[in-house]
DRENKOL-669903 format. One line per 2 residues: number of its first residue (from 1); for each residue x, y, z of C-alpha. Coordinates in nm, 4 decimals. Example, Ala and Ser with C-alpha at 12.3 -4.5 7.8 and 13.67 -1.06 7.14 Angstrom:
BEGIN
1	1.2300 -0.4500 0.7800 | 1.3670 -0.1060 0.7140;
END
This chain:
BEGIN
1	-1.0703 0.5205 -2.0390 | -1.1323 0.7398 -2.3439;
3	-0.9073 0.7754 -2.6453 | -0.5358 0.8081 -2.5868;
5	-0.5077 1.0691 -2.8650 | -0.7540 1.3079 -2.7015;
7	-0.6225 1.6195 -2.5326 | -0.7188 1.6079 -2.1662;
9	-0.7329 1.8843 -1.9061 | -0.7863 1.8961 -1.5300;
11	-0.7192 2.1066 -1.2251 | -0.4019 1.9557 -1.0816;
13	-0.3710 2.1541 -0.7579 | -0.5485 2.0747 -0.4329;
15	-0.9106 2.1752 -0.3881 | -0.9870 2.5007 -0.2106;
17	-0.8336 2.8453 -0.2306 | -0.4562 2.8947 -0.2408;
19	-0.1914 3.1386 -0.3601 | -0.1350 2.9268 -0.6714;
21	-0.3513 2.6932 -0.8746 | -0.2544 2.4639 -1.1597;
23	-0.4426 2.3452 -1.4645 | -0.2748 2.0630 -1.6593;
25	-0.3212 1.9520 -2.0205 | -0.1787 1.6564 -2.2093;
27	-0.2266 1.5524 -2.5702 | -0.1506 1.6521 -2.9267;
29	-0.3600 1.9714 -2.9124 | -0.2419 2.0905 -2.5689;
31	-0.0616 2.3993 -2.7006 | -0.3394 2.4888 -2.9456;
33	-0.5976 2.4804 -2.6640 | -0.3911 2.7293 -2.4629;
35	-0.2960 2.9582 -2.7519 | -0.6216 3.1588 -2.7512;
37	-0.6214 3.2099 -2.3755 | -0.2620 3.2961 -2.2945;
39	-0.1144 3.6372 -2.3730 | 0.2361 3.7667 -2.3167;
41	0.5006 3.5355 -2.4504 | 0.4220 3.3134 -2.7452;
43	0.2996 2.9677 -2.6371 | 0.4560 2.7994 -2.9356;
45	0.5128 2.4285 -2.9080 | 0.8477 2.3709 -2.7356;
47	1.1171 2.2396 -2.9630 | 1.4538 2.0919 -2.8861;
49	1.5643 1.8997 -2.5794 | 1.4228 2.1280 -2.3086;
51	1.0824 2.2418 -2.1813 | 0.9979 2.6114 -2.1756;
53	0.8499 2.8497 -1.9173 | 0.6716 3.1693 -2.0289;
55	0.5262 3.4448 -1.8124 | 0.2097 3.6192 -1.9249;
57	-0.1614 3.6614 -1.8589 | -0.4734 3.4564 -1.9076;
59	-0.7688 3.6243 -2.0762 | -1.0248 3.3750 -2.2083;
61	-1.3167 3.4977 -2.4120 | -1.5711 3.6696 -2.1896;
63	-1.3229 3.7653 -1.9169 | -1.2852 4.1380 -1.8491;
65	-0.9714 4.1305 -1.6357 | -0.6599 3.9249 -1.7158;
67	-0.5129 3.6916 -1.4542 | -0.1344 3.6637 -1.4161;
69	-0.0019 3.3234 -1.5151 | 0.3019 3.1194 -1.6074;
71	0.2897 2.8663 -1.8869 | 0.5092 2.5556 -1.8604;
73	0.5306 2.3392 -2.1721 | 0.7043 2.0090 -2.2403;
75	0.7685 1.8644 -2.5870 | 0.6426 1.5223 -2.6854;
77	0.8643 1.2518 -2.5414 | 0.9982 1.4583 -2.2521;
79	0.6861 1.5104 -2.0432 | 0.5416 1.3020 -1.7616;
81	0.2824 1.1531 -1.9960 | 0.5141 1.1201 -2.2972;
83	0.2846 1.3538 -2.4922 | 0.2961 1.7282 -2.5496;
85	0.2033 1.8671 -2.2098 | 0.1188 2.2127 -2.0729;
87	0.0627 2.3464 -1.7232 | -0.0914 2.6847 -1.6480;
89	0.0081 2.8220 -1.3076 | -0.2122 3.1089 -1.1928;
91	-0.4042 3.2375 -0.8908 | -0.5542 2.9567 -0.6833;
93	-0.9091 3.0861 -0.6897 | -1.1532 2.7946 -0.7372;
95	-1.3955 2.9979 -0.9557 | -1.1062 3.1193 -1.1702;
97	-0.9654 2.7679 -1.2157 | -1.3098 2.6268 -1.2978;
99	-1.3685 2.9001 -1.5589 | -1.0234 2.8381 -1.7085;
101	-1.0889 2.4645 -1.7300 | -1.4220 2.5199 -1.9041;
103	-1.2572 2.7599 -2.1509 | -0.9920 2.4978 -2.2341;
105	-1.2619 2.2374 -2.2924 | -1.4448 2.4736 -2.5237;
107	-1.1143 2.5113 -2.7086 | -1.0807 2.1416 -2.7872;
109	-0.9749 1.9611 -2.4690 | -1.1917 1.7294 -2.2605;
111	-1.2041 1.6691 -1.8869 | -0.9531 1.4089 -1.7750;
113	-1.0749 1.0980 -1.6001 | -0.9344 0.9871 -1.2604;
115	-0.5723 0.8784 -1.2974 | -0.5626 0.9442 -1.6719;
117	-0.2394 1.1460 -1.6636 | -0.0590 0.8657 -1.4800;
119	-0.2225 0.6063 -1.7066 | -0.0768 0.7850 -2.0079;
121	0.2624 0.7911 -1.8388 | 0.2338 0.4137 -1.7939;
123	0.1222 0.3521 -2.1530 | 0.4105 0.5697 -2.2766;
125	0.6616 0.3623 -2.0804 | 0.7487 0.6454 -1.8421;
127	0.6352 0.4390 -1.5437 | 0.5657 0.0736 -1.4889;
129	0.2542 -0.0427 -1.3063 | 0.4214 -0.0686 -0.9651;
131	0.5556 0.2856 -0.9991 | 0.2130 0.4111 -1.1072;
133	0.0639 0.2659 -0.7883 | 0.3433 0.4374 -0.5949;
135	0.2200 0.7718 -0.7321 | -0.1127 0.7037 -0.5620;
137	0.0787 0.5997 -0.2503 | 0.2556 0.9374 -0.2430;
139	-0.0762 1.1206 -0.2807 | -0.2493 0.9210 -0.0067;
141	0.0426 0.9014 0.2399 | -0.0588 1.0197 0.5869;
143	0.2605 0.9366 0.7788 | 0.6327 0.9684 0.7040;
145	0.6853 0.5914 0.6804 | 0.4053 0.5612 0.4228;
147	0.5594 0.8405 0.2168 | 0.9040 0.6781 0.2401;
149	0.7651 0.3457 0.1151 | 0.5827 0.5117 -0.1744;
151	0.8849 0.7198 -0.2782 | 1.1100 0.4138 -0.2630;
153	0.8719 0.2176 -0.4857 | 0.8372 0.5154 -0.7216;
155	1.2170 0.5284 -0.7515 | 1.2248 0.1628 -0.8580;
157	1.2714 -0.0101 -0.5241 | 1.0403 -0.2900 -0.6380;
159	1.0643 -0.2605 -1.0160 | 1.4452 -0.2692 -1.0286;
161	1.4884 -0.6108 -0.8644 | 1.1867 -0.7480 -1.0513;
163	1.3177 -0.6383 -1.3903 | 1.6622 -0.7779 -1.3104;
165	1.4993 -1.1080 -1.2159 | 1.2902 -1.1099 -1.5344;
167	1.6048 -1.0460 -1.7411 | 1.7825 -1.3411 -1.5808;
169	1.4864 -1.5712 -1.6368 | 1.4555 -1.4522 -1.9981;
171	1.8226 -1.5351 -2.0536 | 1.7734 -1.8833 -1.9086;
173	1.4671 -1.9332 -2.1260 | 1.6497 -1.8143 -2.4364;
175	1.9344 -2.0625 -2.3787 | 1.6884 -2.3450 -2.3165;
177	1.4871 -2.2714 -2.6284 | 1.8002 -2.2346 -2.8375;
179	1.9150 -2.5744 -2.7134 | 1.6061 -2.7664 -2.8203;
181	1.5144 -2.5562 -3.1235 | 1.8567 -2.5910 -3.2821;
183	1.9606 -2.9252 -3.1447 | 2.1515 -3.0135 -3.4619;
185	2.3458 -2.6882 -3.4679 | 2.6761 -2.6273 -3.2927;
187	2.5305 -2.4053 -3.0178 | 2.6642 -2.3929 -2.6644;
189	2.3886 -2.5325 -2.4402 | 2.3035 -2.4239 -2.0894;
191	2.5043 -2.6177 -1.8317 | 2.3284 -2.7864 -1.5415;
193	2.5231 -2.5798 -1.2896 | 2.4311 -2.2512 -1.4539;
195	2.0661 -2.3529 -1.4801 | 2.0516 -2.4607 -1.1166;
197	2.2260 -2.1437 -1.0011 | 1.9881 -1.9227 -1.1949;
199	1.6797 -2.1015 -1.0643 | 1.8070 -2.0890 -0.7054;
201	1.8766 -1.7158 -0.7284 | 1.5302 -1.6597 -0.8735;
203	1.3685 -1.8591 -0.5926 | 1.5609 -1.6663 -0.3255;
205	1.4662 -1.3314 -0.4788 | 1.1008 -1.4314 -0.5058;
207	1.0901 -1.5507 -0.1448 | 1.2324 -1.2150 -0.0329;
209	0.9669 -1.0332 -0.2380 | 0.6994 -1.2631 -0.1013;
211	0.7971 -1.1649 0.2529 | 0.7930 -0.7945 0.1643;
213	0.4450 -0.8281 0.0176 | 0.3227 -1.0204 0.3213;
215	0.4616 -0.7672 0.5674 | 0.3141 -0.4727 0.3806;
217	-0.0268 -0.6358 0.3416 | -0.0365 -0.7269 0.7107;
219	0.0843 -0.3825 0.8197 | -0.2302 -0.2322 0.6686;
221	-0.4253 -0.4267 0.9343 | -0.3631 -0.1895 1.2256;
223	-0.5575 -0.3801 1.4902 | -0.5010 -0.4674 1.8526;
225	-0.6914 -0.7241 2.0552 | -0.7486 -0.7238 2.4324;
227	-0.6883 -1.0763 2.5649 | -0.6847 -1.2336 2.9072;
229	-0.8847 -1.4319 3.1570 | -1.2427 -1.3370 3.2464;
231	-1.2868 -1.0326 3.4702 | -0.9372 -0.8939 3.4195;
233	-1.0643 -0.5499 3.3168 | -1.0492 -0.5858 2.9381;
235	-1.3905 -0.4299 2.8783 | -1.3171 -0.1436 3.1172;
237	-1.0001 -0.0631 2.9220 | -1.1954 -0.0930 2.5976;
239	-1.4499 0.1597 2.7244 | -1.1841 0.4071 2.8379;
241	-0.9905 0.3858 2.5116 | -1.2909 0.3984 2.2794;
243	-1.5536 0.5879 2.4748 | -1.7716 0.2798 2.4242;
245	-2.0294 0.1116 2.6411 | -1.9162 -0.2468 2.6712;
247	-2.0959 -0.4226 2.9557 | -1.8822 -0.4335 3.2706;
249	-1.9659 -0.6377 3.5784 | -1.7856 -0.8121 3.8626;
251	-1.9405 -1.1387 3.7444 | -1.6843 -1.3178 3.5213;
253	-1.7846 -1.3819 3.1618 | -1.9918 -1.0669 3.1029;
255	-1.8437 -1.0291 2.7543 | -1.9646 -1.3212 2.5405;
257	-1.9237 -1.1813 2.1876 | -1.6352 -0.9630 2.0726;
259	-1.6588 -0.5856 2.0258 | -1.4476 -0.3626 1.8045;
261	-1.4131 0.0107 1.7494 | -1.1838 0.2467 1.5613;
263	-0.9645 0.4688 1.7766 | -0.7305 0.7521 1.6824;
265	-0.3856 0.7401 1.8401 | -0.2544 1.0892 1.7608;
267	-0.3068 1.0479 1.3887 | -0.2608 0.6696 1.3738;
269	-0.5804 0.4697 1.3215 | -0.6262 0.1447 1.5116;
271	-0.9101 -0.1069 1.5370 | -0.9371 -0.2129 1.9011;
273	-1.1029 -0.5478 1.9729 | -1.2462 -0.6589 2.3070;
275	-1.2829 -1.0362 2.3380 | -1.4396 -1.2736 2.5853;
277	-1.2192 -1.4025 2.8645 | -1.0314 -1.7197 2.7738;
279	-1.1650 -2.0504 2.9066 | -0.9123 -2.2319 3.1244;
281	-1.1395 -2.4931 3.2830 | -1.3819 -2.7452 3.1346;
283	-1.7501 -2.7918 3.2018 | -1.8709 -2.4558 3.0660;
285	-2.1799 -2.4054 2.8532 | -2.1867 -2.3959 2.4751;
287	-2.2268 -2.0161 2.4593 | -1.9114 -1.9659 2.6653;
289	-1.7225 -2.2055 2.4428 | -1.8451 -2.0222 2.1317;
291	-1.7269 -1.6951 2.2873 | -1.3896 -1.8547 2.3604;
293	-1.3652 -1.9677 1.9972 | -1.4355 -1.6129 1.8751;
295	-1.1760 -1.4703 2.1147 | -0.9176 -1.7189 1.9903;
297	-0.9933 -1.6383 1.6265 | -0.9726 -1.2613 1.6747;
299	-0.6545 -1.3012 1.8769 | -0.4887 -1.4872 1.5913;
301	-0.6035 -1.2331 1.3305 | -0.4876 -0.9135 1.5038;
303	-0.1173 -0.8271 1.4685 | -0.0923 -0.6762 1.8202;
305	-0.2146 -0.8302 2.1474 | -0.2758 -0.6470 2.4751;
307	-0.2465 -0.9120 2.7472 | -0.4426 -0.7950 3.0506;
309	-0.3353 -0.9182 3.3958 | -0.5433 -0.8449 3.7059;
311	-0.3117 -0.6740 3.9540 | -0.5365 -0.7675 4.2488;
313	-0.4624 -1.1418 4.2381 | -0.1679 -1.3788 4.1766;
315	-0.1003 -1.5072 3.8262 | -0.3102 -1.7966 3.7013;
317	-0.1353 -2.0954 3.5482 | -0.2735 -2.0037 3.2027;
319	-0.1213 -1.6556 3.2399 | 0.2145 -1.8031 3.3429;
321	0.2152 -2.0174 3.0286 | 0.1329 -1.7155 2.8127;
323	0.4156 -1.5138 2.9658 | 0.6645 -1.8001 2.9328;
325	0.5983 -1.8614 2.5650 | 0.7632 -1.6358 2.3048;
327	0.4846 -1.4168 2.1648 | 0.3740 -1.5021 1.8116;
329	0.2809 -1.1378 1.7500 | 0.3691 -0.8032 1.9055;
331	0.2453 -0.8085 2.2633 | 0.1876 -0.5397 2.5254;
333	0.1508 -0.6555 2.8865 | -0.0897 -0.4452 3.0922;
335	-0.1645 -0.4641 3.4641 | -0.5247 -0.3618 3.5327;
337	-0.7044 -0.2408 3.8495 | -0.3875 -0.0767 3.9820;
339	-0.6012 0.1555 4.1965 | -0.6784 -0.1427 4.4238;
341	-0.4620 -0.3459 4.6614 | -0.1891 -0.5149 4.4605;
343	-0.1482 -0.8943 4.4955 | 0.0009 -0.9999 4.1597;
345	0.3301 -1.1911 4.1653 | 0.4554 -1.0614 3.8299;
347	0.7680 -0.8467 3.8283 | 0.8294 -0.8151 3.4546;
349	0.7896 -0.5101 3.2368 | 0.4271 -0.3999 3.2122;
351	0.2063 -0.0940 3.1778 | 0.0195 -0.0191 3.5009;
353	-0.3333 0.1044 3.4435 | -0.6567 0.1864 3.6216;
355	-0.9679 0.2325 3.4098 | -1.1498 0.3869 3.7066;
357	-0.8885 0.6578 3.7689 | -0.7546 0.6855 3.4141;
359	-0.4072 0.5959 3.5367 | -0.1648 0.4753 3.2687;
361	-0.4130 0.5195 2.9822 | -0.2016 0.7800 2.8032;
363	0.1031 0.5546 2.8383 | -0.0957 0.2630 2.6944;
365	-0.2129 0.4744 2.4003 | 0.1461 0.5808 2.3306;
367	0.2795 0.2249 2.3556 | 0.0068 0.1008 2.1205;
369	0.0759 0.3815 1.8732 | 0.4504 0.3089 1.8817;
371	0.3858 -0.0616 1.8199 | 0.1723 0.0159 1.5133;
373	0.4154 0.2720 1.3712 | 0.7120 0.0383 1.4240;
375	0.5271 -0.2427 1.2520 | 0.4335 -0.0252 0.9560;
377	0.7816 0.1231 0.9265 | 0.9377 -0.2242 0.9149;
379	0.7000 -0.3429 0.6441 | 0.9399 -0.2592 0.3621;
381	0.9298 -0.0316 0.0617 | 0.6070 -0.1538 -0.1005;
383	0.2774 0.0363 -0.0867 | -0.0212 -0.1589 0.0410;
385	-0.2246 -0.1637 -0.2869 | 0.0731 -0.3122 -0.4741;
387	0.1222 -0.5759 -0.2069 | -0.2444 -0.6726 -0.2198;
389	-0.2452 -0.6878 -0.6012 | 0.0840 -0.8700 -0.6486;
391	0.0989 -1.1305 -0.3738 | -0.0792 -1.3936 -0.5827;
393	0.1483 -1.3299 -0.8821 | 0.4614 -1.3600 -0.6681;
395	0.3274 -1.6825 -0.5131 | 0.2495 -1.8311 -0.8551;
397	0.5869 -1.7287 -0.9966 | 0.7640 -1.8909 -0.7014;
399	0.5584 -2.2085 -0.7489 | 0.6591 -2.2194 -1.1176;
401	1.0268 -2.1771 -1.0287 | 0.9920 -2.4572 -0.7736;
403	0.8489 -2.6892 -1.0392 | 1.1248 -2.5839 -1.2798;
405	1.3881 -2.6735 -1.0187 | 1.2290 -3.0160 -0.9742;
407	1.2262 -3.0727 -1.3513 | 1.5895 -2.9666 -1.3807;
409	1.6941 -3.1948 -1.0945 | 1.5100 -3.4931 -1.2421;
411	1.6450 -3.4213 -1.5948 | 1.2937 -3.4037 -1.7362;
413	1.2220 -3.2544 -2.0759 | 1.3563 -2.9048 -2.1343;
415	1.0298 -2.8121 -2.3052 | 0.8452 -2.8606 -1.9741;
417	1.1079 -2.6603 -1.7890 | 1.0800 -2.3783 -2.0423;
419	0.7009 -2.3783 -2.0018 | 0.7380 -2.3237 -1.6273;
421	0.9778 -2.0336 -1.6877 | 0.7257 -1.8750 -1.9231;
423	0.4562 -1.9041 -1.6560 | 0.6860 -1.7379 -1.4012;
425	0.7692 -1.4587 -1.6461 | 0.4001 -1.3981 -1.7180;
427	0.3249 -1.3595 -1.3476 | 0.6185 -1.1231 -1.2918;
429	0.5040 -0.9290 -1.5971 | 0.1703 -0.8688 -1.4262;
431	0.3458 -0.6993 -1.1339 | 0.5277 -0.4380 -1.3438;
433	0.2623 -0.4171 -1.6142 | 0.4413 -0.5936 -1.8982;
435	0.1306 -0.8141 -1.8988 | -0.2010 -0.6459 -1.8207;
437	-0.5689 -0.6272 -1.9139 | -0.8007 -0.3292 -1.9435;
439	-0.9960 -0.4259 -1.6329 | -0.6746 -0.4323 -1.4272;
441	-0.5864 -0.0814 -1.5468 | -0.9383 0.0446 -1.4762;
443	-0.9295 -0.1031 -1.1265 | -0.5929 0.0593 -1.0464;
445	-0.6306 0.4030 -1.2025 | -0.9935 0.4586 -1.1043;
447	-0.8716 0.5026 -0.7448 | -0.6743 0.8132 -0.8445;
449	-0.8148 1.1639 -0.8152 | -0.8770 1.3732 -1.1252;
451	-0.5711 1.5698 -1.2359 | -0.3171 1.3017 -1.1416;
END
């Protein structure tokens, strides 16, 4: 990023034509850059506790016709970025907005880099790092549950508990350090019960956060795998759902490798995986066993399984075992070949399909979409980029608290215990941005669009 004291400008409204367009400036010279262009009210720097709104016209040098506009200005300390900030709201004509932006840059501003407005908000203490990532989550949200998660995180749904936990650990650390730094003074030391209680609460809170991060990270993997015995119609379903050309034949074992394709389920993306039929008898060749290994691996990795049962024959013993065991992941049971004579002895809940006639395909698509949406909605109030970035820090902080508990239980040196608390605090600081490096900031904010 460039200098923090520069005045930056960018188009802040969406690309394309619209009734209204917005150009945003932030920095010490924001008002001065606008002064020569804006006519009507006086764009003096706002003073006092409130921002100002002024109606007028824009007429940069070289323009022949003024454009109606409203100027919104915030004083330093009260804006989103913490700096003096100005927004010009005018007609949403792309050529007009581009010309206005160039005029502002000629007047002393420079083009903002991606995410630079939010970066300045973070550096000014207006947002912490988790909230800054939530801003990107709001921008990129495609479904209501994604927007809800981002708004919850932006409102402090993650930062609040984390900061409360950091405060409690800081208090424990302060008492510990006071105890061994001023051992000869008459200072009340931290009791064993209070220390144990604080460490236990910290561990419980971290485990809850760890689960939230895991659920959110896994929910981003919207994938479903077709599983079942050979020749149960998995590849036929794959072809119908994806429009693909997986090889289909009456000979069992046609699919040896696994196939995958992206499908759209009424606005919900899903990666559908077709695997080889599972081996249930010995004596097969090495290629078949390699295919079975791949099928097993993909089945474990995908969060949703579509168990295909051939409706034209009774259940196999392997299928009975699968149905009897509680599913490890979300599972949809599908009866295939329902256009033929039915012979299956399964009476449980299942989707009845026929790839040849297209029967039940819409119902399968809806059930798969519902399973993905339900999984994503239950993944908590953490946006996926935050979960991916912070899982390691949460894991390391929990490990440090675990070692601190062991040291406290064994009455080891308080200096060692304090060192573990410092490690935990450093890792939690990385989540909210109390501890950060320039490369971390570049990696996060470079994903933003310009003007945000």
